[in-house]
Residue, then its C-alpha position, 0 to 999 in steps of 0.5 A: x718713636x719719639x723721645x723727650x728727654x730732660x737730661x743728658x742719656x746715654x743712647x747707646x742702649x737704643x741703638x741696640x734696641x733699634x736694630x734689634x726690634x727695627x725701631x726708628x727713633x728720634x730724640x729731642x733737644x734736651x727738654x728744660x720745662x715741660x710747656x716747652x713740649x709743643x716746640x720740642x715735639x714740631x721738630x722731632x716730627x719734622x726730623x722724623x718726617x724727613x729721615x722716614x722719607x729719606x732712609x732706610x732700615x733702623x736708627x737712633x738720631x737725635x734733632x740736634x744732628x738736624x738743626x741745619x735741615x730745617x731750611x728745607x721749610x725754605x726748599x721750594x722758594x725759588x724766588x729767595x735764590x740770587x739770579x747769579x746762584x742760579x745761573x752757577x747751579x746751572x753751569x754745576x750740572x752742565x759741567x759737572x763742577x762744585x761752584x755752589x758747594x764751594x760758595x757755600x763752604x767758602x761762606x759758612x767758613x767766614x771767607x776763609x780761603x784755608x778753612x774752605x781748602x780744608x772742609x772741601x779737601x781741595x787745593x788752594x789754587x782750585x778753590x782761588x780759581x773758583x772764587x775768582x771765576x764766581x766774581x769775574x764770570x758770574x758777577x757774584x758780589x763775594x767781597x759785599x758784606x751786605x750780599x753775604x746772607x744771600x749768597x749763603x742762603x741761596x747756595x744752601x737752598x741750590x745744594x738742598x734742592x740738589x739733594x746734598x743733604x750730607x753737608x747740612x747733617x752732622x753726625x748721621x749717615x743718610x741712606x739714599x732715597x729712591x727719589x733722590x736721584x729725581x730733582x724737582x723743578 
């Protein structure tokens, strides 16, 4: 069920109804004008399709919780992935490290080591070691502002490709889908 509301509403009643009647409900962003409905519908429908493919059971979700997941439209665009990020991703999988996740967090934290450590619950020395290794061994231009967007987008795309959606979803718990373990090539 897709809901389009024109004002902020208490959705706790919908949670109860969803559980009782086994409903899946996506609530759009606040609808400010009726003629914007097609734009709101597209976003709500994309969230519904995503959640139907990746979750089970009943739930109520808001589109605003999934704005970052609109990156999924770019998910198959491997040509947008920086070559060094692809090498970093392969290294992560071979050695079970978290360099791509560290890079993504570092980029969204505005290159703040302190915020990166807090977001990852990781010791400062570990984050500094990873950043140094990314610069020296993977030749990543972490200090080049002209490369910041390319690195962020590349890191986000490989994390999405690797089904690490929890980094992008706020306030909604995704249940693993049966296909989540199978990585696409």
